[in-house]
Backbone as numpy.savetxt, mean C-alpha at the origin, in Angstrom:
# Nx Ny Nz CAx CAy CAz Cx Cy Cz
-0.43 -29.05 0.55 -1.27 -27.86 0.55 -0.38 -26.60 0.55
-0.76 -25.63 -0.26 -0.03 -24.37 -0.36 -0.95 -23.23 0.03
-0.43 -22.25 0.78 -1.20 -21.05 1.11 -0.97 -20.00 0.04
-2.06 -19.50 -0.52 -2.00 -18.47 -1.56 -2.41 -17.14 -0.95
-1.50 -16.16 -1.02 -1.76 -14.80 -0.53 -2.07 -13.93 -1.74
-3.33 -13.51 -1.87 -3.73 -12.78 -3.07 -4.98 -11.96 -2.78
-5.06 -10.77 -3.39 -6.26 -9.92 -3.34 -6.73 -9.66 -1.92
-5.78 -9.44 -1.02 -6.13 -9.07 0.34 -6.55 -10.21 1.23
-6.37 -11.45 0.80 -6.77 -12.58 1.63 -5.82 -13.75 1.45
-6.14 -14.85 2.07 -5.34 -16.06 1.89 -6.27 -17.26 1.77
-5.82 -18.22 0.97 -6.61 -19.42 0.74 -5.68 -20.60 0.54
-6.19 -21.79 0.74 -5.39 -22.99 0.53 -5.63 -23.56 -0.86
-4.56 -23.95 -1.53 -4.67 -24.60 -2.83 -3.84 -25.89 -2.78
-4.17 -26.81 -3.68 -3.49 -28.11 -3.66 -2.07 -28.05 -4.19
-1.80 -27.10 -5.08 -0.47 -27.01 -5.66 -0.37 -25.85 -6.62
0.79 -25.63 -7.21 0.99 -24.49 -8.12 0.33 -24.66 -9.48
-0.19 -25.87 -9.78 -0.91 -26.11 -11.03 -2.40 -26.19 -10.72
-3.19 -25.29 -11.34 -4.64 -25.29 -11.14 -5.26 -26.22 -12.17
-6.05 -27.21 -11.74 -6.62 -28.16 -12.71 -7.49 -27.47 -13.75
-7.55 -28.05 -14.93 -8.41 -27.54 -16.00 -9.86 -27.49 -15.53
-10.56 -26.46 -15.97 -11.96 -26.31 -15.61 -12.20 -25.50 -14.35
-11.13 -25.12 -13.66 -11.25 -24.33 -12.43 -10.83 -22.89 -12.73
-11.60 -21.87 -12.30 -11.20 -20.47 -12.52 -9.85 -20.18 -11.88
-9.08 -19.29 -12.50 -7.77 -18.90 -12.00 -7.77 -17.40 -11.74
-7.62 -17.01 -10.48 -7.60 -15.60 -10.08 -8.82 -14.85 -10.59
-9.95 -15.54 -10.63 -11.19 -14.92 -11.08 -11.40 -14.96 -12.58
-10.48 -15.57 -13.34 -10.59 -15.68 -14.80 -11.08 -17.08 -15.16
-11.94 -17.15 -16.18 -12.50 -18.43 -16.61 -12.11 -18.73 -18.05
-11.91 -20.02 -18.33 -11.52 -20.45 -19.68 -12.73 -20.45 -20.60
-12.61 -19.71 -21.72 -13.62 -19.67 -22.77 -12.99 -20.23 -24.05
-13.79 -20.51 -25.08 -13.21 -21.05 -26.32 -12.11 -20.17 -26.91
-12.24 -18.83 -26.74 -11.28 -17.93 -27.37 -10.18 -17.45 -26.41
-10.25 -17.87 -25.16 -9.22 -17.46 -24.21 -9.74 -17.43 -22.78
-8.99 -16.78 -21.89 -9.37 -16.64 -20.49 -10.01 -15.27 -20.29
-11.20 -15.24 -19.66 -11.95 -13.99 -19.55 -12.38 -13.73 -18.11
-12.45 -12.43 -17.81 -12.99 -11.94 -16.55 -13.85 -10.74 -16.88
-15.16 -10.94 -16.85 -16.05 -9.89 -17.35 -15.84 -9.71 -18.84
-15.60 -8.47 -19.26 -15.40 -8.20 -20.67 -13.93 -8.31 -21.09
-13.03 -8.41 -20.12 -11.60 -8.51 -20.43 -11.23 -9.95 -20.71
-10.38 -10.16 -21.72 -9.97 -11.52 -22.08 -8.50 -11.56 -22.43
-7.86 -12.66 -22.06 -6.50 -12.97 -22.50 -6.63 -13.98 -23.63
-6.20 -13.64 -24.84 -6.36 -14.55 -25.98 -5.75 -15.92 -25.71
-6.34 -16.94 -26.30 -5.90 -18.31 -26.06 -4.44 -18.51 -26.43
-3.98 -17.85 -27.50 -2.60 -18.07 -27.93 -1.61 -17.52 -26.91
-2.01 -16.45 -26.17 -1.13 -15.92 -25.13 -1.20 -16.79 -23.88
-2.39 -17.20 -23.51 -2.57 -18.01 -22.30 -1.91 -19.37 -22.42
-1.68 -19.82 -23.65 -1.09 -21.15 -23.86 0.25 -21.29 -23.15
0.96 -20.17 -22.97 2.27 -20.22 -22.31 2.16 -20.66 -20.85
0.97 -20.49 -20.26 0.78 -20.86 -18.85 0.07 -22.19 -18.69
-0.35 -22.79 -19.78 -1.13 -24.02 -19.71 -0.26 -25.26 -19.90
-0.57 -26.29 -19.13 0.14 -27.56 -19.23 -0.89 -28.66 -19.40
-0.42 -29.87 -19.58 -1.35 -30.99 -19.72 -2.16 -31.21 -18.44
-1.57 -30.87 -17.30 -2.26 -31.08 -16.02 -3.19 -29.93 -15.65
-2.92 -28.73 -16.19 -3.73 -27.57 -15.82 -3.00 -26.28 -16.13
-3.28 -25.25 -15.35 -2.72 -23.92 -15.58 -1.69 -23.61 -14.49
-0.51 -23.22 -14.93 0.54 -22.86 -13.98 0.19 -21.49 -13.39
-0.13 -21.47 -12.11 -0.65 -20.27 -11.45 0.29 -19.08 -11.59
1.58 -19.26 -11.29 2.52 -18.14 -11.34 2.67 -17.61 -12.76
2.76 -18.50 -13.72 2.90 -18.06 -15.12 1.67 -17.30 -15.58
0.49 -17.75 -15.15 -0.75 -17.07 -15.53 -0.81 -15.69 -14.89
-0.43 -15.57 -13.62 -0.43 -14.28 -12.95 0.50 -13.30 -13.66
1.65 -13.79 -14.09 2.59 -12.91 -14.77 2.06 -12.46 -16.13
1.25 -13.30 -16.79 0.59 -12.86 -18.03 -0.33 -11.67 -17.77
-0.87 -11.61 -16.56 -1.78 -10.51 -16.18 -1.04 -9.30 -15.65
0.28 -9.34 -15.68 1.08 -8.23 -15.16 1.21 -8.24 -13.65
1.02 -9.39 -13.02 1.09 -9.50 -11.58 2.33 -10.29 -11.19
3.17 -9.70 -10.36 4.37 -10.39 -9.93 4.04 -11.49 -8.93
4.95 -12.44 -8.81 4.75 -13.60 -7.95 6.03 -13.86 -7.16
5.85 -14.12 -5.87 6.95 -14.62 -5.03 6.48 -15.93 -4.41
7.23 -16.98 -4.64 6.86 -18.29 -4.12 7.98 -18.83 -3.23
7.59 -19.47 -2.15 8.54 -20.15 -1.27 8.06 -21.60 -1.13
8.50 -22.48 -2.04 8.02 -23.87 -2.01 8.32 -24.58 -0.71
9.48 -24.28 -0.10 9.85 -24.96 1.14 8.88 -24.63 2.26
8.39 -23.38 2.28 7.48 -22.96 3.34 6.02 -23.10 2.93
5.78 -23.48 1.66 4.41 -23.71 1.21 3.57 -22.46 1.09
4.11 -21.40 0.50 3.37 -20.15 0.37 3.70 -19.47 -0.96
2.68 -18.89 -1.57 2.83 -18.12 -2.80 2.11 -16.79 -2.60
2.75 -15.70 -2.95 2.13 -14.37 -2.88 2.05 -13.80 -4.28
0.88 -13.26 -4.62 0.65 -12.66 -5.93 0.31 -11.19 -5.75
1.03 -10.34 -6.47 0.85 -8.90 -6.33 -0.30 -8.36 -7.15
-0.50 -7.05 -7.00 -1.54 -6.36 -7.74 -1.11 -6.16 -9.19
-2.05 -5.91 -10.11 -1.66 -5.57 -11.48 -0.73 -4.37 -11.50
0.11 -4.31 -12.50 1.15 -3.28 -12.56 0.60 -1.88 -12.71
-0.51 -1.71 -13.39 -0.97 -0.37 -13.71 -2.48 -0.25 -13.57
-2.92 0.97 -13.24 -4.32 1.34 -13.40 -4.36 2.40 -14.50
-5.55 2.84 -14.87 -5.67 3.89 -15.88 -4.97 5.15 -15.38
-4.30 5.90 -16.27 -3.58 7.11 -15.84 -4.49 8.05 -15.05
-4.01 8.45 -13.88 -4.75 9.39 -13.06 -5.85 8.79 -12.22
-6.16 7.52 -12.41 -7.24 6.89 -11.64 -6.74 6.44 -10.28
-7.53 6.69 -9.24 -7.19 6.20 -7.90 -7.51 4.72 -7.83
-6.53 3.87 -7.55 -6.81 2.43 -7.49 -7.95 2.15 -6.51
-8.96 1.42 -6.95 -10.13 1.21 -6.10 -9.91 0.17 -5.01
-10.53 0.40 -3.88 -10.68 -0.61 -2.85 -11.98 -0.30 -2.13
-12.51 -1.27 -1.40 -13.88 -1.20 -0.92 -14.21 0.08 -0.16
-13.37 0.43 0.80 -13.68 1.58 1.64 -13.66 2.89 0.86
-12.78 2.99 -0.12 -12.72 4.19 -0.94 -13.93 4.28 -1.87
-14.34 3.16 -2.44 -15.47 3.17 -3.36 -16.75 3.64 -2.67
-16.88 3.40 -1.39 -18.07 3.84 -0.66 -18.16 5.36 -0.58
-17.04 6.05 -0.81 -17.00 7.51 -0.69 -17.02 8.20 -2.04
-17.22 7.44 -3.11 -17.25 8.02 -4.46 -18.31 9.11 -4.52
-17.96 10.22 -5.16 -18.87 11.36 -5.26 -18.45 12.52 -4.37
-17.49 12.29 -3.49 -16.96 13.35 -2.63 -15.44 13.36 -2.68
-14.85 14.44 -2.22 -13.39 14.51 -2.12 -12.93 13.69 -0.91
-11.78 13.02 -1.07 -11.26 12.15 -0.02 -9.77 12.40 0.17
-9.35 12.51 1.42 -7.92 12.50 1.74 -7.58 11.13 2.30
-6.81 10.35 1.55 -6.32 9.07 2.05 -5.11 9.36 2.93
-5.25 9.11 4.21 -4.19 9.42 5.18 -3.56 8.11 5.62
-2.36 7.83 5.10 -1.63 6.62 5.47 -0.81 6.91 6.73
-0.97 6.07 7.75 -0.30 6.26 9.03 0.01 4.89 9.62
0.62 4.86 10.79 0.87 3.60 11.49 1.16 3.88 12.95
0.91 2.91 13.80 1.20 3.08 15.22 2.70 3.16 15.46
3.51 2.66 14.50 4.95 2.72 14.65 5.54 4.04 14.14
4.68 5.01 13.86 5.10 6.33 13.38 4.53 7.39 14.31
5.30 8.45 14.54 4.79 9.55 15.34 3.52 10.17 14.77
3.27 9.91 13.49 2.08 10.47 12.84 0.79 9.95 13.45
0.87 8.94 14.32 -0.34 8.48 15.00 -0.94 9.59 15.86
-0.10 10.51 16.30 -0.60 11.62 17.12 -1.34 12.66 16.30
-1.26 12.56 14.98 -2.00 13.48 14.11 -3.46 13.06 13.90
-3.81 11.83 14.27 -5.15 11.33 13.98 -6.27 12.21 14.54
-6.16 12.73 15.78 -7.23 13.62 16.25 -7.38 14.87 15.39
-6.26 15.40 14.86 -6.34 16.58 14.00 -7.00 16.23 12.67
-6.70 15.05 12.14 -7.38 14.61 10.92 -8.88 14.41 11.17
-9.20 13.90 12.33 -10.61 13.73 12.70 -11.32 15.09 12.73
-10.66 16.10 13.28 -11.25 17.43 13.33 -11.48 17.98 11.92
-10.50 17.78 11.03 -10.65 18.25 9.65 -11.80 17.51 8.95
-11.91 16.22 9.23 -13.01 15.44 8.65 -14.35 16.04 9.05
-14.50 16.37 10.32 -15.76 16.92 10.80 -15.98 18.35 10.28
-14.92 19.14 10.29 -15.02 20.54 9.86 -15.45 20.67 8.40
-14.90 19.81 7.54 -15.09 19.96 6.09 -16.12 18.99 5.52
-16.79 18.24 6.38 -17.77 17.27 5.89 -18.88 17.94 5.09
-19.24 19.16 5.47 -20.31 19.88 4.77 -19.97 20.24 3.34
-18.70 20.16 2.98 -18.26 20.43 1.61 -18.14 19.14 0.80
-18.66 18.04 1.32 -18.56 16.76 0.62 -17.19 16.14 0.72
-16.52 16.35 1.85 -15.15 15.86 2.04 -15.11 14.81 3.14
-14.20 13.85 2.99 -13.99 12.83 4.02 -12.51 12.49 4.14
-12.08 12.29 5.35 -10.79 11.65 5.60 -11.03 10.14 5.62
-10.16 9.40 4.98 -10.14 7.94 5.07 -8.74 7.55 5.53
-8.61 7.17 6.80 -7.28 6.85 7.31 -6.98 5.37 7.06
-5.74 5.11 6.64 -5.29 3.76 6.29 -4.08 3.43 7.13
-4.26 2.53 8.09 -3.15 2.10 8.94 -2.32 1.04 8.23
-1.01 1.19 8.29 -0.12 0.19 7.70 0.36 -0.83 8.74
-0.29 -0.87 9.89 0.10 -1.83 10.92 -0.16 -3.26 10.46
0.82 -4.11 10.64 0.67 -5.53 10.28 -0.14 -6.30 11.32
-0.15 -5.80 12.55 -1.00 -6.37 13.59 -2.14 -5.39 13.84
-3.37 -5.73 13.45 -4.49 -4.80 13.60 -4.67 -4.26 15.02
-4.33 -5.06 16.03 -4.50 -4.61 17.41 -3.63 -3.40 17.71
-2.48 -3.29 17.04 -1.60 -2.14 17.27 -2.26 -0.84 16.82
-3.13 -0.92 15.83 -3.78 0.28 15.29 -5.05 0.64 16.04
-5.78 -0.35 16.52 -7.14 -0.11 17.00 -7.19 0.85 18.19
-6.21 0.81 19.07 -6.28 1.70 20.23 -6.19 3.16 19.82
-5.57 3.44 18.67 -5.44 4.82 18.20 -6.67 5.29 17.43
-7.55 4.37 17.11 -8.74 4.70 16.33 -9.99 4.84 17.19
-9.85 4.66 18.49 -11.01 4.76 19.38 -11.65 6.14 19.26
-12.94 6.17 19.05 -13.67 7.43 18.96 -13.68 8.07 17.59
-12.99 7.48 16.62 -12.95 8.08 15.27 -14.31 7.96 14.61
-14.75 9.05 13.98 -15.99 9.01 13.20 -15.69 8.95 11.70
-14.46 9.26 11.30 -14.12 9.17 9.88 -13.89 7.70 9.52
-14.05 7.32 8.23 -13.82 5.93 7.82 -12.36 5.53 8.04
-12.17 4.30 8.47 -10.82 3.79 8.73 -10.67 2.40 8.13
-9.43 2.06 7.82 -9.14 0.71 7.35 -7.73 0.36 7.83
-7.51 -0.91 8.19 -6.20 -1.38 8.61 -5.66 -2.29 7.51
-4.57 -1.88 6.90 -4.00 -2.55 5.73 -2.95 -3.58 6.18
-3.41 -4.59 6.92 -2.48 -5.52 7.56 -1.65 -6.33 6.57
-2.17 -6.56 5.38 -1.40 -7.35 4.40 -0.63 -6.47 3.42
-0.74 -5.15 3.55 0.03 -4.24 2.71 -0.51 -4.03 1.32
-1.74 -4.50 1.06 -2.28 -4.43 -0.30 -2.54 -2.99 -0.74
-3.12 -2.17 0.14 -3.44 -0.79 -0.24 -2.14 0.02 -0.39
-1.18 -0.25 0.48 0.12 0.41 0.34 0.75 0.05 -1.00
0.56 -1.19 -1.43 1.08 -1.61 -2.74 0.35 -0.88 -3.86
-0.98 -0.79 -3.76 -1.76 -0.11 -4.80 -1.34 1.34 -4.96
-1.01 1.99 -3.84 -0.70 3.43 -3.86 0.79 3.71 -3.75
1.61 2.68 -3.81 3.06 2.83 -3.78 3.50 3.72 -2.61
3.06 3.34 -1.41 3.41 4.08 -0.20 4.63 3.43 0.43
5.70 4.22 0.57 6.96 3.67 1.07 7.29 4.15 2.47
6.50 5.09 3.00 6.69 5.54 4.37 5.43 6.28 4.81
5.31 6.51 6.09 4.22 7.31 6.62 4.82 8.45 7.44
4.13 9.59 7.51 2.81 9.86 6.94 2.87 10.12 5.43
1.93 9.55 4.72 1.72 9.83 3.30 0.24 10.10 3.10
-0.06 11.14 2.32 -1.45 11.50 2.06 -1.66 11.60 0.56
-2.78 11.06 0.08 -3.18 11.14 -1.33 -4.57 11.76 -1.37
-4.76 12.74 -2.27 -6.07 13.35 -2.44 -6.77 12.71 -3.65
-8.02 12.35 -3.45 -8.82 11.73 -4.50 -10.07 12.58 -4.72
-10.36 12.92 -5.99 -11.49 13.81 -6.25 -12.82 13.04 -6.33
-13.88 13.78 -6.64 -15.23 13.22 -6.64 -15.41 12.11 -7.67
-14.61 12.12 -8.72 -14.74 11.13 -9.78 -13.79 9.95 -9.61
-13.13 9.89 -8.46 -12.22 8.77 -8.21 -10.90 8.92 -8.93
-10.47 10.17 -9.16 -9.19 10.42 -9.82 -8.23 11.08 -8.84
-6.95 10.95 -9.12 -5.92 11.52 -8.25 -5.90 13.04 -8.42
-6.12 13.75 -7.31 -6.00 15.21 -7.32 -4.62 15.64 -6.85
-4.04 14.87 -5.97 -2.67 15.11 -5.50 -2.08 13.75 -5.14
-0.95 13.38 -5.75 -0.40 12.04 -5.51 0.31 11.95 -4.16
1.05 10.87 -3.96 1.68 10.60 -2.66 2.48 11.82 -2.18
2.11 12.30 -1.00 2.75 13.49 -0.45 3.00 13.26 1.05
4.13 13.71 1.53 4.38 13.67 2.96 3.70 14.89 3.57
2.65 14.65 4.32 1.80 15.74 4.81 1.43 15.48 6.26
1.52 16.51 7.09 1.18 16.38 8.49 -0.01 17.29 8.83
-0.70 16.93 9.91 -1.82 17.75 10.37 -1.49 18.48 11.66
-0.34 18.17 12.27 0.16 18.92 13.43 1.67 19.10 13.26
2.26 19.94 14.11 3.70 20.18 14.06 4.44 19.39 15.12
3.86 18.30 15.61 4.45 17.54 16.71 5.87 17.08 16.40
6.16 16.76 15.11 7.48 16.24 14.76 8.14 17.10 13.68
7.83 18.39 13.70 8.40 19.29 12.68 9.92 19.36 12.78
10.46 19.20 13.97 11.92 19.25 14.12 12.59 18.11 13.39
11.87 17.00 13.17 12.43 15.85 12.48 12.13 15.87 10.98
10.91 16.32 10.61 10.54 16.23 9.20 10.59 17.57 8.46
10.69 18.68 9.20 10.80 19.98 8.56 9.55 20.43 7.84
8.40 19.83 8.13 7.17 20.12 7.40 6.24 21.02 8.21
5.56 21.92 7.52 4.63 22.83 8.15 3.21 22.29 8.02
2.60 21.94 9.16 1.21 21.49 9.11 0.28 22.64 8.75
0.65 23.86 9.13 -0.19 25.02 8.81 -0.35 25.17 7.30
0.75 25.05 6.58 0.69 25.14 5.12 -0.10 23.98 4.54
0.11 22.78 5.11 -0.58 21.59 4.60 -2.09 21.71 4.78
-2.51 22.10 5.96 -3.94 22.20 6.24 -4.58 23.31 5.42
-3.86 24.43 5.25 -4.39 25.51 4.42 -4.57 25.04 2.97
-3.60 24.26 2.48 -3.70 23.75 1.11 -4.87 22.78 0.98
-5.07 21.95 1.99 -6.19 21.01 1.96 -7.51 21.76 1.91
-7.65 22.80 2.73 -8.90 23.57 2.72 -9.13 24.22 1.36
-8.06 24.73 0.74 -8.22 25.36 -0.59 -8.75 24.34 -1.59
-8.23 23.12 -1.51 -8.70 22.10 -2.44 -10.15 21.73 -2.18
-10.49 21.50 -0.93 -11.85 21.08 -0.60 -12.86 22.16 -0.93
-12.55 23.41 -0.61 -13.51 24.50 -0.76 -13.48 25.12 -2.14
-12.25 25.32 -2.69 -12.11 26.03 -3.97 -11.74 25.13 -5.14
-11.37 23.87 -4.86 -10.99 22.96 -5.94 -9.57 23.12 -6.42
-8.73 23.87 -5.69 -7.34 24.11 -6.07 -6.44 23.09 -5.39
-5.98 22.09 -6.16 -5.13 21.04 -5.59 -3.68 21.47 -5.44
-3.31 22.61 -6.01 -1.97 23.14 -5.82 -0.88 22.44 -6.58
-1.22 21.53 -7.49 -0.21 20.83 -8.27 -0.81 20.39 -9.60
0.04 20.32 -10.60 -0.41 19.79 -11.90 -0.12 18.30 -12.02
0.55 17.73 -11.01 0.86 16.30 -11.02 -0.37 15.55 -10.53
-1.00 14.79 -11.39 -2.25 14.12 -11.04 -2.17 12.61 -11.23
-0.95 12.06 -11.20 -0.79 10.62 -11.29 0.10 10.14 -10.16
-0.18 8.97 -9.65 0.64 8.40 -8.59 2.06 8.15 -9.07
3.00 8.31 -8.17 4.37 7.91 -8.47 4.38 6.40 -8.62
4.80 5.93 -9.78 4.70 4.50 -10.09 5.82 3.70 -9.42
5.53 2.49 -8.95 6.57 1.65 -8.36 7.44 1.01 -9.43
8.67 0.74 -9.07 9.54 -0.03 -9.95 9.22 -1.51 -9.78
9.76 -2.31 -10.70 9.56 -3.76 -10.58 10.17 -4.28 -9.28
11.32 -3.72 -8.88 11.95 -4.16 -7.63 11.10 -3.79 -6.42
10.49 -2.59 -6.45 9.62 -2.20 -5.33 8.43 -3.14 -5.21
7.85 -3.49 -6.34 6.71 -4.40 -6.32 7.11 -5.77 -5.78
8.25 -6.26 -6.20 8.69 -7.57 -5.72 9.05 -7.52 -4.23
9.62 -6.41 -3.79 9.97 -6.28 -2.38 8.72 -6.38 -1.51
7.62 -5.79 -1.96 6.39 -5.83 -1.18 5.85 -7.26 -1.06
6.03 -8.04 -2.10 5.58 -9.43 -2.03 6.44 -10.23 -1.05
7.74 -9.98 -1.06 8.59 -10.65 -0.08 8.19 -10.23 1.33
7.82 -8.96 1.50 7.36 -8.50 2.81 6.06 -9.17 3.21
5.17 -9.38 2.25 3.90 -10.03 2.55 4.15 -11.48 3.00
5.05 -12.16 2.31 5.39 -13.53 2.71 6.05 -13.53 4.09
6.94 -12.55 4.31 7.62 -12.48 5.60 6.63 -12.27 6.73
5.65 -11.40 6.53 4.64 -11.15 7.57 3.86 -12.42 7.87
3.49 -13.14 6.82 2.75 -14.40 7.00 3.59 -15.41 7.79
4.87 -15.50 7.46 5.76 -16.43 8.15 5.97 -16.03 9.61
6.10 -14.72 9.86 6.28 -14.25 11.23 5.06 -14.59 12.09
3.87 -14.41 11.51 2.65 -14.74 12.26 2.59 -16.24 12.56
3.21 -17.04 11.71 3.23 -18.49 11.92 4.40 -18.93 12.79
5.23 -17.98 13.24 6.35 -18.31 14.09 7.57 -18.84 13.36
7.60 -18.69 12.04 8.75 -19.19 11.25 9.73 -18.05 11.01
10.43 -17.67 12.07 11.25 -16.46 12.06 12.40 -16.52 11.07
13.12 -17.63 11.03 14.30 -17.72 10.16 13.92 -17.56 8.70
12.84 -18.22 8.29 12.38 -18.09 6.90 11.93 -16.66 6.63
11.25 -16.05 7.58 10.79 -14.68 7.42 11.96 -13.73 7.23
13.02 -13.92 8.01 14.18 -13.03 7.90 14.82 -13.11 6.52
14.80 -14.28 5.91 15.36 -14.40 4.55 14.58 -13.51 3.58
13.25 -13.52 3.70 12.44 -12.70 2.81 12.61 -11.22 3.12
12.78 -10.87 4.38 12.99 -9.47 4.74 14.32 -8.96 4.20
15.35 -9.79 4.24 16.65 -9.40 3.70 16.54 -9.16 2.19
15.79 -10.01 1.51 15.61 -9.82 0.07 14.84 -8.54 -0.20
13.79 -8.29 0.58 13.00 -7.07 0.40 13.86 -5.83 0.61
14.70 -5.85 1.63 15.55 -4.69 1.92 16.56 -4.46 0.81
17.05 -5.53 0.21 18.00 -5.38 -0.89 17.31 -4.81 -2.13
16.07 -5.22 -2.37 15.33 -4.74 -3.55 14.87 -3.29 -3.38
14.44 -2.93 -2.16 13.89 -1.59 -1.93 14.38 -1.08 -0.58
15.66 -0.68 -0.49 16.21 -0.26 0.80 15.52 0.97 1.39
14.86 1.75 0.54 14.20 3.00 0.97 12.81 2.77 1.51
12.26 1.57 1.41 10.87 1.32 1.77 10.74 1.09 3.27
10.47 2.17 4.02 10.33 2.05 5.46 9.03 1.38 5.86
8.03 1.40 4.97 6.79 0.68 5.27 7.05 -0.81 5.41
8.12 -1.28 4.76 8.55 -2.67 4.92 9.54 -2.79 6.07
10.62 -2.04 6.00 11.74 -2.28 6.90 11.45 -1.86 8.34
10.71 -0.77 8.50 10.29 -0.39 9.84 8.94 -1.01 10.20
8.08 -1.10 9.18 6.72 -1.56 9.43 6.62 -2.99 9.95
7.62 -3.82 9.63 7.58 -5.20 10.12 8.36 -5.40 11.41
8.96 -4.33 11.93 9.69 -4.48 13.20 8.81 -4.99 14.33
7.58 -4.48 14.52 6.77 -4.99 15.63 6.50 -6.49 15.54
6.26 -7.01 14.33 6.03 -8.45 14.20 7.29 -9.24 14.55
8.44 -8.61 14.38 9.71 -9.29 14.70 10.09 -9.14 16.17
9.26 -8.40 16.94 9.59 -8.15 18.33 10.62 -7.07 18.52
10.79 -6.21 17.51 11.77 -5.12 17.55 11.05 -3.81 17.77
11.61 -2.96 18.62 11.03 -1.65 18.91 11.18 -0.74 17.70
10.07 -0.31 17.05 10.19 0.54 15.86 10.61 1.96 16.18
10.78 2.29 17.47 11.29 3.59 17.88 12.67 3.45 18.54
13.24 2.26 18.41 14.48 1.97 19.12 15.73 2.05 18.26
16.78 1.39 18.74 18.10 1.49 18.12 18.11 1.01 16.68
17.38 -0.07 16.37 17.40 -0.59 15.01 16.81 0.41 14.03
15.77 1.12 14.46 15.18 2.12 13.57 16.16 3.27 13.32
16.82 3.76 14.37 17.74 4.89 14.17 18.97 4.46 13.37
19.37 3.20 13.50 20.45 2.69 12.65 20.00 2.67 11.19
18.73 2.32 10.96 18.18 2.33 9.61 18.16 3.74 9.04
17.75 4.71 9.84 17.77 6.12 9.40 19.18 6.54 9.00
20.16 6.20 9.82 21.55 6.57 9.52 22.01 5.92 8.23
21.63 4.66 8.03 21.99 3.96 6.79 21.44 4.68 5.57
20.16 5.06 5.63 19.54 5.72 4.49 20.11 7.11 4.27
20.33 7.85 5.34 20.89 9.19 5.21 22.30 9.14 4.62
23.09 8.14 5.04 24.45 8.00 4.51 24.43 7.67 3.03
23.37 6.97 2.59 23.25 6.61 1.17 22.55 7.71 0.36
22.18 8.79 1.01 21.51 9.88 0.30 20.06 9.58 -0.05
19.44 8.67 0.70 18.05 8.28 0.44 17.13 9.06 1.36
16.19 9.80 0.78 15.28 10.63 1.55 14.29 9.77 2.33
14.08 10.13 3.58 13.09 9.43 4.40 11.71 10.00 4.13
11.63 11.33 4.00 10.36 12.00 3.69 10.44 12.55 2.28
9.34 12.44 1.53 9.35 12.86 0.13 8.15 13.76 -0.17
8.17 14.98 0.36 7.06 15.89 0.08 7.12 16.42 -1.35
5.95 16.74 -1.90 5.91 17.43 -3.19 6.48 18.84 -2.99
7.03 19.44 -4.04 7.84 20.65 -3.85 7.07 21.96 -3.69
5.78 22.03 -3.98 5.14 23.34 -4.06 4.99 24.04 -2.71
3.84 23.87 -2.03 3.62 24.62 -0.81 4.39 24.11 0.39
5.12 23.00 0.21 5.89 22.47 1.33 7.12 23.32 1.64
7.62 24.05 0.68 8.86 24.78 0.88 8.69 25.79 2.00
9.58 25.71 2.98 9.47 26.52 4.18 10.57 27.59 4.15
10.23 28.88 4.28 11.24 29.92 4.17 12.14 30.06 5.39
11.95 29.20 6.42 12.77 29.34 7.63 14.26 29.23 7.28
C-alpha cells in the first residue's frame, strides 16, 4: 500500500500503476484520450504513461504539468499542483471562492512568525472595511493546526490552516508575512508582498504598517492597487519540487520517521534555500524552536549568501528614514 499526497489530502493506493478503467487524478479514459470535464489529453500523448498493466501515475501527473516526488522505501508519493493558472488569475481554493464578488486580502501568516501578533489588526481592518465589500482571509502556514488555532480565537474574518502547504504552493509563498490582494473577479490586484498591519517588528523588517494600511484602504475604497504588476511571481521548477519534498517530510515527521524526513528536508533546502516557509515552517514538527538558535543561524546563512528574507514590492514600501 502506498500513501498518495495530492490535492490537499491523502489516500491509499495499491501501487504506482493505476489499473485500466480507474480514473486517474480525476481524469477518465475516453476513446479519444483522457478527459476531465471539457479538458482532454489526446490519446497519443497519454500513451507515454500507459502500460499493459495500467497507467503509470507519476508519468501521467507529469503529462498534466504536475511534479512528483516519490519515496518507494517509505511508501509515499506526493503530487504537486499544475504549473500554471491563467495569467493574472488568483488560483482558486474553497475558502477564497466563497468570497468571489468582493475584494480580498489573502494574509499568509504562521504561529512561528512574529506576524501572528498582527492578526488582531487584520481583524480590525476586516471589520472596518466590510461595508466596502472587502474581506480579510487569513491563511496559516502552520503544519500542526493546533499551533494556529489559539491565535485565531475570536476571529470573525474567514480563516484557513494550510497544514499541507497546498495554498502556499499555489501562491508561491516563501515566507510570512505575505499578503496577496484579489479583486472582485478573482484576479490578482497585487501579487505576493511583504506587508504588515502593525509596527511590532519594524526594527527587523524595516516595513511601515502605516503605509501598508493606507495603501490597502486606497485599494478597497478607490480601487487603486498601487502597482501595475498583476500576476503572481511564478515559482521555478526547483521551488515546486522543494515544496513536494517538504510535503513528504511533514508526512514522515507526523508518522515519527525522523531520519527519512530529514533526508527530504535536506533536499528541499538544497533546491530552495530561500524558502523559509519550508526551512523554518517545519521546525516545530521537528521539535526545533522556530525562534531559537537554528532559526538565527538560518538567517545568517541567507544574509551571507545575499538572499533576501523579506521581499516587499518597491512602490509604497520605500521608507525615507
